[in-house]
N, CA and C atoms as a LAMMPS dump frame, in Angstrom:
ITEM: TIMESTEP
0
ITEM: NUMBER OF ATOMS
468
ITEM: BOX BOUNDS ff ff ff
-5.0000000000000000e+02 5.0000000000000000e+02
-5.0000000000000000e+02 5.0000000000000000e+02
-5.0000000000000000e+02 5.0000000000000000e+02
ITEM: ATOMS id mol type element x y z
1 1 1 N 23.897 405.682 -252.379
2 1 2 C 23.117 406.848 -252.759
3 1 3 C 24.026 408.046 -252.99
4 2 1 N 25.028 408.218 -252.095
5 2 2 C 25.956 409.328 -252.225
6 2 3 C 26.757 409.21 -253.52
7 3 1 N 27.143 408.008 -253.872
8 3 2 C 27.906 407.788 -255.109
9 3 3 C 27.028 408.105 -256.316
10 4 1 N 25.767 407.732 -256.256
11 4 2 C 24.842 408.022 -257.343
12 4 3 C 24.68 409.528 -257.539
13 5 1 N 24.525 410.281 -256.441
14 5 2 C 24.41 411.736 -256.525
15 5 3 C 25.671 412.342 -257.13
16 6 1 N 26.827 411.846 -256.691
17 6 2 C 28.102 412.365 -257.224
18 6 3 C 28.204 412.073 -258.727
19 7 1 N 27.744 410.897 -259.139
20 7 2 C 27.788 410.54 -260.555
21 7 3 C 26.859 411.438 -261.37
22 8 1 N 25.692 411.71 -260.823
23 8 2 C 24.739 412.591 -261.512
24 8 3 C 25.313 414.001 -261.636
25 9 1 N 25.877 414.513 -260.557
26 9 2 C 26.483 415.849 -260.583
27 9 3 C 27.627 415.887 -261.587
28 10 1 N 28.475 414.863 -261.601
29 10 2 C 29.6 414.806 -262.542
30 10 3 C 29.097 414.783 -263.978
31 11 1 N 28.038 414.032 -264.225
32 11 2 C 27.463 413.964 -265.57
33 11 3 C 26.91 415.319 -265.996
34 12 1 N 26.201 415.973 -265.094
35 12 2 C 25.651 417.298 -265.397
36 12 3 C 26.77 418.291 -265.69
37 13 1 N 27.795 418.285 -264.85
38 13 2 C 28.927 419.202 -265.068
39 13 3 C 29.605 418.917 -266.399
40 14 1 N 29.748 417.67 -266.76
41 14 2 C 30.361 417.301 -268.03
42 14 3 C 29.502 417.778 -269.199
43 15 1 N 28.166 417.628 -269.088
44 15 2 C 27.262 418.099 -270.136
45 15 3 C 27.345 419.618 -270.296
46 16 1 N 27.434 420.323 -269.174
47 16 2 C 27.561 421.779 -269.221
48 16 3 C 28.857 422.166 -269.934
49 17 1 N 29.951 421.47 -269.615
50 17 2 C 31.24 421.769 -270.236
51 17 3 C 31.198 421.488 -271.731
52 18 1 N 30.634 420.356 -272.114
53 18 2 C 30.541 419.997 -273.534
54 18 3 C 29.667 421.001 -274.275
55 19 1 N 28.548 421.39 -273.678
56 19 2 C 27.655 422.379 -274.29
57 19 3 C 28.372 423.706 -274.457
58 20 1 N 29.111 424.128 -273.435
59 20 2 C 29.849 425.394 -273.512
60 20 3 C 30.898 425.328 -274.617
61 21 1 N 31.617 424.198 -274.719
62 21 2 C 32.623 424.05 -275.772
63 21 3 C 31.968 424.078 -277.145
64 22 1 N 30.825 423.404 -277.272
65 22 2 C 30.107 423.38 -278.545
66 22 3 C 29.61 424.773 -278.894
67 23 1 N 29.054 425.481 -277.902
68 23 2 C 28.576 426.837 -278.143
69 23 3 C 29.728 427.737 -278.57
70 24 1 N 30.886 427.616 -277.923
71 24 2 C 32.054 428.419 -278.298
72 24 3 C 32.475 428.122 -279.727
73 25 1 N 32.467 426.852 -280.092
74 25 2 C 32.836 426.475 -281.458
75 25 3 C 31.809 427.009 -282.452
76 26 1 N 30.536 426.942 -282.09
77 26 2 C 29.481 427.454 -282.972
78 26 3 C 29.599 428.958 -283.151
79 27 1 N 29.857 429.658 -282.058
80 27 2 C 30.011 431.112 -282.117
81 27 3 C 31.193 431.467 -283.005
82 28 1 N 32.313 430.77 -282.831
83 28 2 C 33.503 431.045 -283.648
84 28 3 C 33.221 430.77 -285.124
85 29 1 N 32.541 429.676 -285.413
86 29 2 C 32.212 429.352 -286.808
87 29 3 C 31.335 430.431 -287.419
88 30 1 N 30.331 430.899 -286.666
89 30 2 C 29.459 431.965 -287.155
90 30 3 C 30.247 433.25 -287.376
91 31 1 N 31.142 433.569 -286.44
92 31 2 C 31.968 434.772 -286.595
93 31 3 C 32.857 434.665 -287.831
94 32 1 N 33.409 433.484 -288.086
95 32 2 C 34.246 433.279 -289.272
96 32 3 C 33.435 433.494 -290.55
97 33 1 N 32.199 432.984 -290.561
98 33 2 C 31.336 433.162 -291.732
99 33 3 C 31.001 434.642 -291.912
100 34 1 N 30.656 435.316 -290.809
101 34 2 C 30.334 436.738 -290.887
102 34 3 C 31.534 437.53 -291.394
103 35 1 N 32.715 437.244 -290.876
104 35 2 C 33.924 437.947 -291.331
105 35 3 C 34.177 437.709 -292.809
106 36 1 N 33.917 436.493 -293.291
107 36 2 C 34.13 436.23 -294.715
108 36 3 C 33.141 437.031 -295.56
109 37 1 N 31.913 437.231 -295.061
110 37 2 C 30.939 438.044 -295.789
111 37 3 C 31.353 439.513 -295.793
112 38 1 N 31.902 439.976 -294.699
113 38 2 C 32.386 441.356 -294.642
114 38 3 C 33.535 441.535 -295.626
115 39 1 N 34.526 440.658 -295.536
116 39 2 C 35.699 440.762 -296.416
117 39 3 C 35.337 440.586 -297.887
118 40 1 N 34.363 439.752 -298.174
119 40 2 C 33.992 439.476 -299.555
120 40 3 C 33.086 440.517 -300.184
121 41 1 N 32.543 441.428 -299.382
122 41 2 C 31.561 442.37 -299.92
123 41 3 C 31.911 443.837 -299.752
124 42 1 N 32.72 444.186 -298.789
125 42 2 C 33.046 445.596 -298.557
126 42 3 C 34.177 446.026 -299.488
127 43 1 N 33.975 447.13 -300.21
128 43 2 C 35.029 447.615 -301.109
129 43 3 C 36.319 447.933 -300.345
130 44 1 N 37.415 447.872 -301.064
131 44 2 C 38.707 448.21 -300.469
132 44 3 C 38.704 449.659 -299.998
133 45 1 N 39.513 449.929 -299.022
134 45 2 C 39.549 451.247 -298.379
135 45 3 C 39.82 452.375 -299.374
136 46 1 N 40.638 452.122 -300.379
137 46 2 C 40.996 453.181 -301.328
138 46 3 C 39.826 453.624 -302.212
139 47 1 N 38.778 452.811 -302.335
140 47 2 C 37.617 453.186 -303.153
141 47 3 C 36.311 453.222 -302.349
142 48 1 N 36.372 452.889 -301.085
143 48 2 C 35.18 452.763 -300.251
144 48 3 C 34.31 454.027 -300.295
145 49 1 N 34.847 455.163 -299.905
146 49 2 C 34.055 456.408 -299.845
147 49 3 C 33.614 456.857 -301.232
148 50 1 N 34.453 456.652 -302.212
149 50 2 C 34.105 457.01 -303.595
150 50 3 C 32.874 456.215 -304.049
151 51 1 N 32.852 454.914 -303.773
152 51 2 C 31.707 454.084 -304.138
153 51 3 C 30.471 454.461 -303.332
154 52 1 N 30.659 454.739 -302.04
155 52 2 C 29.52 455.104 -301.202
156 52 3 C 28.867 456.373 -301.753
157 53 1 N 29.668 457.384 -302.022
158 53 2 C 29.12 458.644 -302.554
159 53 3 C 28.471 458.423 -303.917
160 54 1 N 29.137 457.704 -304.777
161 54 2 C 28.601 457.425 -306.126
162 54 3 C 27.223 456.781 -306.053
163 55 1 N 27.093 455.779 -305.185
164 55 2 C 25.84 455.028 -305.134
165 55 3 C 24.731 455.786 -304.411
166 56 1 N 25.091 456.602 -303.442
167 56 2 C 24.078 457.455 -302.798
168 56 3 C 23.58 458.518 -303.775
169 57 1 N 24.489 459.139 -304.51
170 57 2 C 24.096 460.143 -305.507
171 57 3 C 23.203 459.494 -306.563
172 58 1 N 23.562 458.305 -307.014
173 58 2 C 22.744 457.616 -308.024
174 58 3 C 21.341 457.347 -307.49
175 59 1 N 21.231 456.896 -306.263
176 59 2 C 19.919 456.605 -305.668
177 59 3 C 19.069 457.862 -305.558
178 60 1 N 19.626 458.939 -305.011
179 60 2 C 18.845 460.151 -304.79
180 60 3 C 18.646 460.958 -306.067
181 61 1 N 19.461 460.737 -307.075
182 61 2 C 19.277 461.421 -308.362
183 61 3 C 18.008 460.944 -309.058
184 62 1 N 17.609 459.715 -308.797
185 62 2 C 16.386 459.181 -309.408
186 62 3 C 15.16 459.983 -308.982
187 63 1 N 15.206 460.579 -307.803
188 63 2 C 14.064 461.312 -307.258
189 63 3 C 14.119 462.803 -307.589
190 64 1 N 15.253 463.279 -308.11
191 64 2 C 15.443 464.721 -308.313
192 64 3 C 15.857 465.016 -309.738
193 65 1 N 15.309 466.1 -310.272
194 65 2 C 15.635 466.484 -311.636
195 65 3 C 16.92 467.307 -311.701
196 66 1 N 17.241 467.985 -310.605
197 66 2 C 18.442 468.814 -310.576
198 66 3 C 19.65 467.967 -310.199
199 67 1 N 20.842 468.444 -310.603
200 67 2 C 22.069 467.742 -310.212
201 67 3 C 22.252 467.908 -308.706
202 68 1 N 22.529 466.807 -308.041
203 68 2 C 22.601 466.84 -306.58
204 68 3 C 23.975 466.408 -306.071
205 69 1 N 24.153 466.662 -304.79
206 69 2 C 25.271 466.079 -304.066
207 69 3 C 24.712 465.555 -302.752
208 70 1 N 25.379 464.576 -302.193
209 70 2 C 24.906 463.952 -300.966
210 70 3 C 25.999 464.045 -299.91
211 71 1 N 25.618 464.59 -298.769
212 71 2 C 26.514 464.594 -297.614
213 71 3 C 25.981 463.533 -296.664
214 72 1 N 26.876 462.827 -296.011
215 72 2 C 26.412 461.759 -295.122
216 72 3 C 27.356 461.589 -293.952
217 73 1 N 26.778 461.02 -292.891
218 73 2 C 27.58 460.646 -291.732
219 73 3 C 27.103 459.279 -291.266
220 74 1 N 28.034 458.514 -290.761
221 74 2 C 27.709 457.173 -290.295
222 74 3 C 27.027 457.246 -288.937
223 75 1 N 25.956 456.488 -288.786
224 75 2 C 25.259 456.404 -287.505
225 75 3 C 25.892 455.345 -286.604
226 76 1 N 26.664 454.478 -287.196
227 76 2 C 27.385 453.422 -286.473
228 76 3 C 28.712 453.217 -287.194
229 77 1 N 29.776 453.121 -286.418
230 77 2 C 31.092 452.881 -287.011
231 77 3 C 31.189 451.436 -287.48
232 78 1 N 31.595 451.256 -288.702
233 78 2 C 31.791 449.92 -289.233
234 78 3 C 30.502 449.258 -289.665
235 79 1 N 30.647 448.115 -290.325
236 79 2 C 29.482 447.406 -290.849
237 79 3 C 28.754 446.628 -289.751
238 80 1 N 27.491 446.376 -290.008
239 80 2 C 26.7 445.487 -289.164
240 80 3 C 26.485 444.217 -289.97
241 81 1 N 26.857 443.106 -289.389
242 81 2 C 26.742 441.832 -290.085
243 81 3 C 25.809 440.921 -289.301
244 82 1 N 24.719 440.512 -289.926
245 82 2 C 23.774 439.583 -289.306
246 82 3 C 23.752 438.302 -290.115
247 83 1 N 24.165 437.226 -289.492
248 83 2 C 24.154 435.936 -290.175
249 83 3 C 24.942 435.97 -291.465
250 84 1 N 24.296 435.558 -292.56
251 84 2 C 24.992 435.489 -293.843
252 84 3 C 24.488 436.538 -294.838
253 85 1 N 23.816 437.572 -294.334
254 85 2 C 23.345 438.646 -295.214
255 85 3 C 24.526 439.538 -295.615
256 86 1 N 24.26 440.461 -296.522
257 86 2 C 25.286 441.431 -296.895
258 86 3 C 25.551 442.368 -295.713
259 87 1 N 26.781 442.847 -295.565
260 87 2 C 27.087 443.814 -294.494
261 87 3 C 26.31 445.113 -294.717
262 88 1 N 25.774 445.659 -293.634
263 88 2 C 24.949 446.871 -293.702
264 88 3 C 25.661 448.055 -293.052
265 89 1 N 25.36 449.231 -293.591
266 89 2 C 25.805 450.5 -293.015
267 89 3 C 24.575 451.367 -292.801
268 90 1 N 24.609 452.136 -291.734
269 90 2 C 23.5 453.03 -291.393
270 90 3 C 24.017 454.454 -291.415
271 91 1 N 23.324 455.312 -292.171
272 91 2 C 23.802 456.668 -292.402
273 91 3 C 22.684 457.685 -292.208
274 92 1 N 23.099 458.906 -291.887
275 92 2 C 22.205 460.058 -291.979
276 92 3 C 22.665 460.813 -293.211
277 93 1 N 21.752 461.082 -294.144
278 93 2 C 22.113 461.753 -295.389
279 93 3 C 21.417 463.096 -295.501
280 94 1 N 22.11 464.016 -296.153
281 94 2 C 21.535 465.312 -296.508
282 94 3 C 21.755 465.462 -298.007
283 95 1 N 20.652 465.654 -298.729
284 95 2 C 20.701 465.782 -300.186
285 95 3 C 20.569 467.258 -300.522
286 96 1 N 21.523 467.749 -301.327
287 96 2 C 21.54 469.168 -301.693
288 96 3 C 21.609 469.327 -303.201
289 97 1 N 21.035 470.448 -303.663
290 97 2 C 21.188 470.825 -305.067
291 97 3 C 22.635 471.272 -305.223
292 98 1 N 23.306 470.725 -306.203
293 98 2 C 24.736 470.975 -306.353
294 98 3 C 25.064 472.446 -306.638
295 99 1 N 24.251 473.108 -307.469
296 99 2 C 24.614 474.465 -307.898
297 99 3 C 24.455 475.52 -306.804
298 100 1 N 23.478 475.342 -305.888
299 100 2 C 23.281 476.398 -304.887
300 100 3 C 23.306 475.897 -303.434
301 101 1 N 23.654 474.612 -303.245
302 101 2 C 23.808 474.038 -301.902
303 101 3 C 22.495 474.001 -301.104
304 102 1 N 21.372 474.163 -301.779
305 102 2 C 20.073 474.143 -301.104
306 102 3 C 19.733 472.71 -300.716
307 103 1 N 19.361 472.5 -299.438
308 103 2 C 18.967 471.169 -298.97
309 103 3 C 17.57 470.851 -299.481
310 104 1 N 17.433 469.695 -300.115
311 104 2 C 16.131 469.297 -300.651
312 104 3 C 15.59 468.025 -300.002
313 105 1 N 16.429 467.338 -299.259
314 105 2 C 15.979 466.122 -298.591
315 105 3 C 16.999 465.75 -297.518
316 106 1 N 16.552 465.007 -296.539
317 106 2 C 17.436 464.492 -295.492
318 106 3 C 16.731 463.318 -294.848
319 107 1 N 17.51 462.392 -294.315
320 107 2 C 16.907 461.256 -293.642
321 107 3 C 17.91 460.172 -293.327
322 108 1 N 17.378 459.068 -292.857
323 108 2 C 18.193 457.913 -292.464
324 108 3 C 18.148 456.868 -293.568
325 109 1 N 19.293 456.27 -293.819
326 109 2 C 19.39 455.311 -294.902
327 109 3 C 20.156 454.076 -294.429
328 110 1 N 19.731 452.931 -294.958
329 110 2 C 20.454 451.679 -294.735
330 110 3 C 20.95 451.209 -296.089
331 111 1 N 22.232 450.922 -296.162
332 111 2 C 22.817 450.422 -297.406
333 111 3 C 23.521 449.103 -297.124
334 112 1 N 23.61 448.286 -298.152
335 112 2 C 24.36 447.048 -298.026
336 112 3 C 25.472 447.025 -299.063
337 113 1 N 26.624 446.511 -298.614
338 113 2 C 27.776 446.377 -299.494
339 113 3 C 27.667 445.047 -300.233
340 114 1 N 27.873 445.1 -301.56
341 114 2 C 27.722 443.9 -302.382
342 114 3 C 28.943 443.717 -303.277
343 115 1 N 29.581 442.576 -303.148
344 115 2 C 30.665 442.133 -304.043
345 115 3 C 31.805 443.123 -304.209
346 116 1 N 32.04 443.955 -303.212
347 116 2 C 33.13 444.942 -303.237
348 116 3 C 32.964 445.981 -304.343
349 117 1 N 31.763 446.044 -304.945
350 117 2 C 31.571 446.914 -306.101
351 117 3 C 30.52 447.986 -305.901
352 118 1 N 29.48 447.681 -305.129
353 118 2 C 28.383 448.645 -304.999
354 118 3 C 27.844 448.691 -303.57
355 119 1 N 27.207 449.816 -303.274
356 119 2 C 26.412 449.967 -302.071
357 119 3 C 24.978 450.139 -302.535
358 120 1 N 24.134 449.23 -302.142
359 120 2 C 22.734 449.277 -302.533
360 120 3 C 21.906 449.843 -301.379
361 121 1 N 21.11 450.862 -301.677
362 121 2 C 20.21 451.411 -300.664
363 121 3 C 19.063 450.427 -300.51
364 122 1 N 18.9 449.918 -299.294
365 122 2 C 17.802 448.98 -299.036
366 122 3 C 16.605 449.691 -298.431
367 123 1 N 16.871 450.755 -297.679
368 123 2 C 15.784 451.502 -297.044
369 123 3 C 16.184 452.959 -296.885
370 124 1 N 15.214 453.832 -297.093
371 124 2 C 15.406 455.25 -296.829
372 124 3 C 14.152 455.782 -296.168
373 125 1 N 14.339 456.46 -295.052
374 125 2 C 13.239 457.131 -294.365
375 125 3 C 13.572 458.609 -294.294
376 126 1 N 12.729 459.422 -294.898
377 126 2 C 12.986 460.861 -294.913
378 126 3 C 12.784 461.447 -293.518
379 127 1 N 13.366 462.61 -293.337
380 127 2 C 13.217 463.349 -292.091
381 127 3 C 11.738 463.542 -291.75
382 128 1 N 10.941 463.879 -292.755
383 128 2 C 9.508 464.098 -292.541
384 128 3 C 8.808 462.809 -292.112
385 129 1 N 9.121 461.696 -292.765
386 129 2 C 8.516 460.418 -292.381
387 129 3 C 8.845 460.07 -290.93
388 130 1 N 10.076 460.336 -290.542
389 130 2 C 10.515 460.04 -289.176
390 130 3 C 9.799 460.947 -288.182
391 131 1 N 9.683 462.23 -288.52
392 131 2 C 8.993 463.174 -287.637
393 131 3 C 7.513 462.803 -287.5
394 132 1 N 6.902 462.379 -288.593
395 132 2 C 5.481 462.029 -288.576
396 132 3 C 5.204 460.74 -287.805
397 133 1 N 6.16 459.814 -287.832
398 133 2 C 5.959 458.522 -287.167
399 133 3 C 7.304 457.916 -286.78
400 134 1 N 7.817 458.301 -285.611
401 134 2 C 9.109 457.806 -285.144
402 134 3 C 9.156 456.298 -284.967
403 135 1 N 7.992 455.673 -284.773
404 135 2 C 7.944 454.216 -284.602
405 135 3 C 8.33 453.464 -285.866
406 136 1 N 8.289 454.148 -286.999
407 136 2 C 8.643 453.517 -288.273
408 136 3 C 10.101 453.036 -288.27
409 137 1 N 10.926 453.651 -287.442
410 137 2 C 12.341 453.283 -287.374
411 137 3 C 12.541 451.841 -286.932
412 138 1 N 11.672 451.356 -286.044
413 138 2 C 11.821 450.014 -285.487
414 138 3 C 11.811 448.924 -286.546
415 139 1 N 11.168 449.171 -287.663
416 139 2 C 11.073 448.145 -288.696
417 139 3 C 12.295 448.093 -289.607
418 140 1 N 13.181 449.091 -289.506
419 140 2 C 14.311 449.154 -290.43
420 140 3 C 15.661 449.209 -289.721
421 141 1 N 15.755 449.994 -288.67
422 141 2 C 17.038 450.282 -288.048
423 141 3 C 17.187 449.58 -286.701
424 142 1 N 18.435 449.252 -286.343
425 142 2 C 18.66 448.679 -285.014
426 142 3 C 18.193 449.655 -283.935
427 143 1 N 17.57 449.136 -282.921
428 143 2 C 17.007 449.987 -281.864
429 143 3 C 18.04 450.924 -281.26
430 144 1 N 19.277 450.511 -281.193
431 144 2 C 20.33 451.342 -280.622
432 144 3 C 20.598 452.619 -281.41
433 145 1 N 20.126 452.693 -282.633
434 145 2 C 20.347 453.877 -283.473
435 145 3 C 19.149 454.823 -283.49
436 146 1 N 18.011 454.351 -283.037
437 146 2 C 16.78 455.128 -283.177
438 146 3 C 16.83 456.49 -282.498
439 147 1 N 17.41 456.57 -281.329
440 147 2 C 17.458 457.855 -280.632
441 147 3 C 18.293 458.864 -281.423
442 148 1 N 19.443 458.431 -281.924
443 148 2 C 20.296 459.334 -282.71
444 148 3 C 19.568 459.794 -283.978
445 149 1 N 18.805 458.911 -284.594
446 149 2 C 18.059 459.271 -285.8
447 149 3 C 16.957 460.27 -285.453
448 150 1 N 16.241 460.019 -284.367
449 150 2 C 15.179 460.936 -283.959
450 150 3 C 15.738 462.339 -283.665
451 151 1 N 16.889 462.416 -283.021
452 151 2 C 17.518 463.706 -282.723
453 151 3 C 17.852 464.43 -284.02
454 152 1 N 18.454 463.727 -284.967
455 152 2 C 18.814 464.36 -286.241
456 152 3 C 17.566 464.804 -287.007
457 153 1 N 16.489 464.069 -286.886
458 153 2 C 15.277 464.419 -287.629
459 153 3 C 14.656 465.721 -287.106
460 154 1 N 15.02 466.111 -285.907
461 154 2 C 14.471 467.338 -285.316
462 154 3 C 15.367 468.555 -285.549
463 155 1 N 16.583 468.319 -286.057
464 155 2 C 17.493 469.433 -286.341
465 155 3 C 17.042 470.145 -287.601
466 156 1 N 17.348 471.453 -287.658
467 156 2 C 16.999 472.241 -288.858
468 156 3 C 17.941 471.955 -289.974
């Protein structure tokens, strides 16, 4: 009976070790895939900010008749990579009329980097939308960013 118990314990320990090794290999494989998506989609450093500004201005220009400029700050350093989707960036943006610096819009934006060439805005929530319904953030932004977004939405 004692030998049987020892054999069962040894088998369980071996299964735990094999599972842990498999999980480690799976995690590494997923990380390798995620890194390849980051490397394959994020523009090179020398054009990164230029492309980000260009694509944000293009997006917000569609909504405004006046020439605009966009100021932005990152809500999270670096890209967020989930599975095999495009890498995402989360920003707080302030849209201003270029000629007189008047603020005409502000809010939280999620963009994805595609093929090292463009940043596509996938979601934008204006400051007013956030103030009216802070719960709306949960459907778009990682929960860890919601407090920072709510604070910015209350600033003048």
